[in-house]
C-alpha positions, 0 to 999 in steps of 0.5 A: 097564277099557276102555268095551267091557269095561265094557259087556260085563259089563252086561246087555243086550238085542239086537233087531235081528239077522240070523242070516245076517250072524252066521255064524261064519267058522270055521263057514262055512269047515266048512259050505263043506267039507261041501258040497264047497267049499275055501274059503280063510280069507282067501276067506271073510272077504273075502266075508263081512265088508263093508268100512268103507263100501260104495257103497250098501245093494245092495252091503252085501247082497252079503256075505250071499250066501255065508252063505245058500247055506251055510244051506240044510240043517236041520242047518246052520240049527240049528247056526248059530242055536245058535252065535249064542245062545252068542255072545250069552251071551258078550255077556252079552245076556239078551234077543235077537230073531234074525230071517232070511228062511225063503224064502231057505233053500228051495233044497234042498227044505226047507219053510218050516216045516222052516226055522223049526223048525230055527232054533227047535230050535237056540236051544232046544238052546243055551238049555238048554246055556249057563250064562248064559240068553238069552231068544230071540224069532225074527222071520220075515222077508219079502223086499221082492223075493218076490212078495206072495202068497208073502209072505202064505203066509209070514205064515201059516206064521209065525203058525201056528208060534207060539212062539218066533216073536214078530214079522214083518219085511220086508227087502231093497233098498229103493230098488228094491222099495217095501213097499206091495205087501207090505200083505196080509202084515203084516195076516196076520201081524197076524191071527195075533198077530204083533208087526210090524216092518220094515227101512226107511230104509237108503236116503236120503229118509223115504218108505219110512219113511212106507211102513212106518208105514202097515203098523202096524209098532211098530218099525222096523229102522233108520229113521235117515233120519227125522231129515231131516224134523221132521214125520216125527220128531213122527209116530214119536214121537206113535205110540210107534214104536221105531227099532232103529238099527244105526250101523256098518250104516248106515255101511257102508251109505253112509247116513252118512259116520261114526258121528258122523254117525248121528242117535242123539243127535238122535233120543233127545234129541228123545224118540224110542224107539231102541235100538242093535244090531249088525244083523249082527255078522259083516258089520260086524265088530262085537259089541253091546258095541262097537257101544254103546261106539263110538257112545256115544263118537262121539255124546258120549252121557252115561252116563245116556243110553246107559243109558236107551238100552240098557234101553229094548230090553228094554221094546221086545221082542216077547216075552211081557212076563212073560219081559221084565219081570223081565229089564228091572227087573235090567238097569235096576238094573245100568246105573243103577249103572254109570251113576252110577259113569261119569257121562261117557264118554271121547271127544269129537266133532270140530268137523266132527262137531258138525254136524247129522247127516244134513246131512253125507251125500254121494252116492257 
């Protein structure tokens, strides 16, 4: 059995997963048809699946334009959320956090509450219908490019909604929009009982990561460029902040040149809490099992190291601990048994790939 197939059978958790980056291509075609658009299969794929490497993060974000335009009704949001839960179950994901930006789905008159409610109903319906249960939390995402006051109101609405909303996030073009103007939104979310995370480190340099640390986040979505700054690595480790890394997505965003250039092993071996996620399985044409397998091989991770990273995701989730802890216990046992039977993983890095991960970056 190949490594991807082995990992697919193990219980997993995924903490960094975007709803609009996970729309099935077939579903997008049907939703487009319902909107009066006749899109060919190849056109949909061209607009929703990114290339192996874009020029930068801004170009990668353009592959979300079509799915966001199709997710402007309660029915479409609910359907896509439910289908994502079904896809997670196939991957043997037992705990997941799905994030999306509700304010991007208001073009046809929906309210923020209606958008959140549609996604919540979709995951609840799917979770009740599938054989393999998936515990799902929702993370409401604010956009860097949106007015700070609007994001404060979004934080209030997210907190007031209650479960399954468990967290608050910030995302969008980092190069153009800093995080500090949105500090009030994070304070509002925290006051409302939500856990905090933020996207940072999809552009080079540690500045954006330092900014979100000041917002009080306990997890950073991405954060790979922290490896460039030993003092920042020390601070992240000391604070117990988790980096939810998405290797394939970072290659696509031209942050690194290859999976081997990602600092997953460097950060993990330095004692930083890291997890591995897909980010956007459709846009990145990947799955969690494939992401784990490909990263482990490219990074020369041992089976024990991969098991530690995989199980760590259960412990770092935002959902109620009494729901996550039993899943974590079962996952640890399964991964430890697998690691004991498979102490070494196939694949080795080339001589070029053995250089320090973040030192080989080149401008594109």
